[in-house]
C-alpha positions in Angstrom: 8.8 99.2 79.5 6.9 102.0 81.3 7.0 104.0 78.1 5.5 101.2 76.1 2.9 100.8 78.7 1.7 104.4 78.5 1.8 104.2 74.7 -0.4 101.1 74.7 -2.9 102.7 77.1 -3.0 105.8 75.0 -3.6 103.8 71.8 -6.4 101.9 73.6 -8.0 105.1 74.7 -7.9 106.6 71.2 -9.4 103.5 69.7 -12.2 103.6 72.2 -12.8 107.3 71.4 -13.0 106.5 67.7 -15.5 103.7 68.4 -17.6 106.0 70.5 -17.7 108.6 67.7 -19.1 106.0 65.3 -22.0 105.1 67.6 -25.4 106.4 66.8 -27.5 108.4 69.3 -29.4 105.2 70.1 -26.2 103.5 71.1 -25.1 106.0 73.7 -28.3 106.3 75.6 -26.7 104.7 78.7 -23.5 106.8 79.1 -22.8 105.4 82.5 -22.7 101.9 81.2 -20.2 102.9 78.5 -17.9 104.6 81.1 -18.0 101.6 83.4 -17.2 99.3 80.4 -14.3 101.6 79.5 -12.9 101.5 83.1 -13.2 97.7 83.2 -11.3 97.3 79.9 -8.6 99.7 81.1 -8.3 97.6 84.3 -7.9 94.5 82.3 -5.2 96.1 80.1 -3.4 97.2 83.3 -3.4 93.6 84.5 -2.1 92.4 81.2 0.7 94.9 81.3 1.6 93.7 84.7 1.8 90.2 83.5 4.0 91.2 80.5 6.3 93.1 82.8 6.7 90.0 85.0 7.4 87.9 81.9 10.0 90.5 80.7 11.7 90.4 84.1 11.9 86.6 83.9 13.4 86.9 80.4 15.9 89.4 81.6 16.9 87.2 84.5 17.2 84.2 82.2 19.3 86.1 79.7 21.6 87.5 82.4 22.5 84.1 83.9 25.2 81.9 82.5 23.8 79.0 80.5 25.7 75.9 81.5 23.1 73.6 79.9 23.0 72.3 76.4 21.9 74.1 73.3 18.5 72.6 73.6 17.6 74.6 76.7 18.9 77.8 75.0 16.7 77.1 72.0 13.7 76.6 74.2 14.3 79.9 76.0 14.6 81.7 72.7 11.4 80.2 71.5 9.7 81.3 74.7 11.0 84.8 74.2 9.7 85.0 70.6 6.3 83.7 71.7 6.0 86.2 74.5 7.1 89.1 72.1 4.5 88.0 69.6 1.8 87.9 72.2 2.9 91.3 73.5 2.6 92.8 70.0 -0.8 91.3 69.5 -2.1 92.9 72.7 -0.6 96.3 71.6 -2.4 96.1 68.2 -5.7 94.8 69.7 -8.6 97.3 70.0 -11.3 96.3 72.5 -14.7 95.7 70.9 -17.6 97.6 72.4 -20.9 96.1 71.6 -23.5 98.8 70.8 -26.4 98.7 73.2 -29.1 98.5 70.5 -32.0 96.0 70.3 -30.7 94.2 67.2 -27.3 93.2 68.8 -29.0 92.2 72.0 -31.4 90.0 70.0 -28.6 88.4 68.1 -26.6 87.7 71.3 -29.7 86.3 73.0 -30.6 84.2 70.0 -27.1 82.7 69.9 -27.2 81.8 73.6 -30.7 80.3 73.3 -29.6 78.2 70.3 -26.6 76.9 72.2 -28.8 76.2 75.2 -31.3 74.4 73.0 -28.6 72.2 71.5 -27.2 71.3 75.0 -30.7 70.6 76.2 -31.5 68.3 73.2 -28.3 66.3 73.9 -29.3 66.0 77.6 -32.8 64.9 76.6 -31.5 62.2 74.3 -29.2 60.9 77.0 -31.9 60.9 79.6 -34.3 59.1 77.2 -31.8 56.4 76.5 -31.2 55.9 80.2 -35.0 55.8 80.8 -35.4 53.2 78.1 -32.7 51.0 79.7 -34.3 51.4 83.1 -37.7 50.5 81.7 -36.2 47.3 80.2 -34.5 46.5 83.6 -37.8 47.2 85.3 -39.8 44.8 83.0 -37.2 42.1 83.5 -37.2 42.5 87.3 -41.0 42.6 87.3 -41.1 39.3 85.5 -38.7 37.8 87.9 -40.8 39.1 90.8 -43.9 37.6 89.4 -42.2 34.2 89.0 -41.1 34.4 92.6 -44.5 35.4 93.8 -46.0 32.4 92.0 -43.4 30.1 93.5 -44.1 31.4 97.0 -47.9 31.0 96.4 -47.5 27.4 95.2 -45.2 26.5 98.1 -47.6 28.1 100.6 -50.4 25.9 99.1 -48.2 22.8 99.5 -47.4 23.7 103.1 -51.1 24.1 103.9 -51.9 20.7 102.4 -49.0 19.1 104.2 -50.1 20.6 107.5 -53.6 19.1 107.0 -52.0 15.6 106.3 -49.6 15.6 109.2 -49.8 12.4 111.3 -48.3 12.6 114.7 -45.3 10.2 114.8 -42.4 9.9 117.1 -39.0 11.3 116.1 -37.2 8.1 116.8 -39.5 6.2 114.4 -39.0 8.8 111.7 -35.2 8.7 112.0 -35.2 4.9 111.7 -37.4 5.0 108.6 -35.1 7.6 107.0 -32.0 5.5 107.8 -33.6 2.5 106.3 -34.5 4.3 103.1 -31.0 5.8 102.9 -29.4 2.4 103.3 -31.6 0.9 100.5 -30.8 3.8 98.3 -27.0 3.4 98.8 -27.2 -0.3 98.1 -29.3 0.3 95.0 -26.8 3.0 93.8 -23.8 0.7 94.4 -25.6 -2.0 92.5 -26.3 0.3 89.6 -22.7 1.6 89.5 -21.3 -2.0 89.6 -23.6 -3.1 86.7 -22.7 0.0 84.7 -19.0 -0.6 85.3 -19.3 -4.2 84.1 -21.2 -3.2 80.9 -18.7 -0.4 80.2 -15.6 -2.6 80.8 -17.1 -5.3 78.5 -18.2 -3.2 75.6 -15.9 -0.2 75.9 -12.5 -1.5 77.0 -9.4 0.7 77.5 -8.2 2.0 74.1 -4.8 0.3 74.2 -6.5 -3.1 74.9 -8.7 -2.8 71.8 -5.9 -2.8 69.3 -5.8 1.0 69.0 -2.2 1.7 70.2 -1.2 2.9 66.8 -4.1 5.3 66.5 -3.5 6.5 70.1 0.1 7.3 69.3 -0.9 9.3 66.2 -3.5 11.4 68.1 -1.9 12.0 71.5 1.5 10.3 71.9 2.1 11.5 75.5 -1.4 11.5 77.0 -3.0 8.8 79.1 -6.4 8.0 77.7 -9.3 7.4 80.1 -11.8 4.6 79.8 -15.5 5.2 79.1 -16.2 4.3 82.7 -13.9 7.1 83.9 -15.3 9.7 81.5 -18.9 9.0 82.6 -17.9 9.1 86.2 -16.4 12.6 85.7 -19.5 13.8 83.9 -21.9 12.4 86.6 -19.9 13.9 89.4 -19.8 17.3 87.7 -23.6 17.2 87.1 -24.3 16.2 90.8 -21.8 18.4 92.6 -22.1 21.5 90.5 -25.5 21.5 88.7 -25.2 25.3 88.0 -22.0 24.6 85.9 -21.9 20.9 84.9 -19.6 21.3 81.9 -16.3 19.5 81.8 -13.3 20.7 79.8 -12.1 18.1 77.2 -8.4 17.5 77.4 -5.9 15.1 75.8 -7.0 12.3 78.1 -10.5 12.1 76.5 -10.4 9.7 73.6 -12.2 11.4 70.6 -14.2 8.3 69.5 -15.7 8.0 73.0 -16.6 11.7 73.1 -18.2 11.4 69.6 -20.2 8.3 70.7 -21.5 10.1 73.7 -22.5 13.2 71.7 -24.2 11.2 68.9 -26.2 9.0 71.3 -27.5 12.0 73.2 -25.9 11.1 76.5 -23.6 14.2 76.5 -24.2 17.7 75.1 -21.6 20.1 73.8 -21.4 23.7 75.1 -23.1 26.2 72.8 -20.3 28.8 73.0 -17.2 26.6 73.8 -17.1 23.3 71.8 -14.3 22.0 74.0 -16.7 21.6 76.9 -19.3 18.9 77.4 -21.8 17.9 80.0 -24.0 15.0 80.8 -27.7 15.1 79.8 -29.9 15.8 82.8 -32.1 12.7 82.5 -33.3 13.1 86.1 -35.0 16.4 85.5 
C-alpha cells in the first residue's frame, strides 16, 4: 500500500509538471499561487490516500473473519470491495486540473457564476412577487372588512347619541314590569301561533300512514319512521333560531320525500348549494 501511495503521488507530480510546461508565460505570472495550489492538491491526495488505507484495513479485517452469515452478506462485502477498488483506480488515473490564470478563463468562470446567480435571483423574485400579490389581495379584503366595521361603528354611535337625547328618566321597577308584561304577551301569542299552525298541519298534512300511503312508505323506506309535516317544520324552525350561522338540517330516512319536495317548491325551505341532502328554513324574519 505504501508503494502504491508513493507511485500515485509521483504520477500526480509528473502530471502537474507536464501541465505547467504547457502553460504560456502569461499563465505563470503568479508562481507563488501555482506553488500554493500544488501543495493544496498534494495535501488533498494525502487525505484521500489515508481514507483508502482505512478502507483497505476494513476490507482486510472483514476478509480475515469467519463469515457465519448467509451468502447475501458475502455478496454485499464483495460488491463493496469492487466499488472501493474501482474508486481507488479512478483516483490513481485522475490528474488534477489547474486553471490557467489568464483573463479569458476568469471571465468565463465569473460569467457562469453570474448566470447561475441571475437565475436564482429570478426564481426568488418570482416567488416574492407571487407572495406580494397574495398579500395585497388579503390586504384589500381586510381593508374592505375594516371599512364595513367602521361604518357599523359610526352608525351605532349615531344611534346611541339619538337614544341618549331621547332618554326619559323612569324607575327600574316600572321598566322591569313593562318588560315582563311584554314577554308574557309574546309567549302567549307564540303559543297561539304554534297551536294554530299545528292544527292546520294536522288537518291538511296528516301522518303518511294515515293518508293511505302505507304501500308507498314500505317501498321507499321500509324500516324508517316517517315524521309529520309538523315535526319537520319544528326541526327547521329550531335549527334556524338556535344556530342561525348554520341553519341547515341533514335529510335522513325519516323525512318523507313528498313533504320535502312540497317545502322546496313552495319556497318555505331552501336546499344547500353544495350538499343537496341538507335543507334550511327560509329566513322570513330578516
